[in-house]
N, C-alpha and C positions, 0 to 999 in steps of 0.2 A: 289667089295663092301667093304666099310670101316668096317662095323660091322662084328663081329665074334660070334660064339656060346658062350653063357654064359657071354657076355660082361656086365660090370657094367658101365653105362653112368652117369656121374655127370655133372649137369648144374651149372655153377658158375657165379655170377653176382650181379646186383643191383635189384631195385624194378621191373624192366621189367621181370626179371627172377623169383624173389620172388613171386609176384602177389598173395599175400594173403595165402601163404602156411602155413599149420599147423605145427609149429615147435615142438610140443609135440607128433606128430604122431609116431606110431610105424614104424620101417623100412619097406619100400616098400609099405606102405599104400597109396592109391590114394590121400587122402586128404593132404598128405605131398608134393604134386606136385604143389600146387597152382592152379590158375584158368586161366593161360595164355598159352603161346606157349609151355612150358615144358609139361604140361598135354596133350595138343593136339598132340605134337610130340610123346609122350609116347603111346597115344591111337593108333595113326597110325602105329607105330612100332609093337605094340602087335597084331594089326589086320592083317598086311601084312606079318609079320615074326614071327608067334607064335612059330615055331620050334626052333628059336634061343635062347629062354629062357633068354631074356634080362632083366636087372634090371635098374631102373631109379631113380636117387636121385637128389633133388633140393636143392642147397645151395646158392640161391640168398638171399640177405638182402637189404631191401629198404634203399636208401641213400648212399650206398657204393661207394667209389672211388677206384682207382687201389690200393692205399696204404692200404685200409681196406682188400682187397682181399689178399694182400701180408701178412698182419698181421695175418690173420686167416687160412692161407694156410695149416699149419700142422694139425690143429684140424678138419677142414671142408673138406679137400681134401686128403692130404697125408695119414692120419690115416685110411681113408676109402678105400684106395687102388682101386680106379676106374681104368678101363682099357681105358676108353674114357672120356676126359674132354672137355666140351664145354664152352667157355668163352664169355660173353657179358658185356663189361664195357667201361666207358669213358664219358658218357653224364653228370654224376655228377661232374666229374673233370672240365668240362666246366661250368656247372651250378653254382658251388661255386664261380667262378670268378665274377659272376654277383650278388650274394646275400651274400657273405661272404669274405671280404678282407683278413681274417686270413687264408683262406684255398686255396689261389691261388697257382698253381704249373705250371711249364713250360712243354711244350711237351717233352723236353729232359728228365726231371725228370720222367714224365709219362712213357716214353719209357724205362728208366732204371729199373723202378719197374716192368714193364711188362716183361722185359727180365729176371729178377731174378725169377719171377714166372715160366716162361717157362723153365728155366734151371732146377729148382727143379722138375717140372713135368717130364722132360726128364730124368734127372739123377737118381731120386729116384724111379719113377714109370715106366718109359719107356712108358708112356701113349700115345695113339694117341690123338692129339689135334685138336680141331675145334675152330677157331676164328671167331667171328661175329663182324663186324665193327659197331661202334655206329652210330646212325642216328638221323636226325632232319628234321622237316618240319616247314614252317613259319606260325605256328598257335599258339598264335596270332602273329601279325606282328613283335613284338619286338624280336621274336626268330631269325629273319633274321640276326640280329647283332651278334648272338652267333656263326655264321659261322667263324668269324675271329679267334675264339679260337678252335672250334671243328675240322675244316678242317685239321689243322696241326696234330691233334691227330689221325684223321682217317688215314692220311698218315703214321704215326708211326705204327699204327696197321697193315696196309698193309705190311710195311717193316718187322716187327717182324714175321709175318706169313710166309714170304718168307725165312727169316733167319732160322727159326726153322722147316721148312718143314711142317707147319700146313695146314690143310684143311681150306679154307677161304670162308666166306659167305658175299658178298657185300651188306649188308642190306640198307645202305644209298642210293645206286643206285636203289635198288628194290623199296624202298618207294617213291623215286622221280618218278620212272616209274609208279608206281601205282597211284600216285596223278594226273597223266595225264588222268586216266580213271574215277576217282571219286575225289571230292574235298579233300584237305589234311586232313581236320578235320574228314572225314569219316574213315581214317586210324589211325591218331594220333590226338585225340581231343585237346590236349594241346601242340602239336608239338613234344612231347617226349614219352608219355605213349600210347601204342597201344589200340585201341578199340578191340572188339571181332574179327572184320575183320582183323585188324592189326596183332593180335596174330596168326590168321589163316595164314596170309601171311608168317610170320616167320616160323611157324611150317611146312608148305608145302615146303618152300625152304630148310629148314634144313633136312627134311626127304629125299627130292630129292638129296641133296648133299651126304648124307651117303649111299644112296641105288642105 
């Protein structure tokens, strides 16, 4: 089992992780966890492993790219000294290619920033790392063209997970598999942001991975 007694788990990412969390909440309050997969995963952990005395922190911020995570790494992660860090990032790095020419970055630049983050987490904290790959479904149809940019980033995420010995959750594949059971919009109404069922899918897979 990946988790240990008294672990502090920190979820780091963009709007999918953020999911409306209360940024002014007192530490460890449930309303600071948001309304998505972080809150669901926390609830499952508390239910199934109450004796572990686990803490959960959400540090997702809507709209973030990998460079935003790198920029706030000290204040939002290192200073909090989590023992487990779960990262989900990448879809906004792709999205900006299609809505903001000033924020385009290459997969190589994306990977370099990701590696710098993981180096700090390893060297400064010695944290156990969980990497979630970014995901996308073709809802609406124009999302299909985003694959040209996202797929190389997914490959980078898989490579850095191997390089740093991180635990890895293949969410893009899981959502593709799920969309064979129900239409894509059931899981990701806009192809990017999960529905309640989509967040449940992530939470179930995450808890299964760590336990």
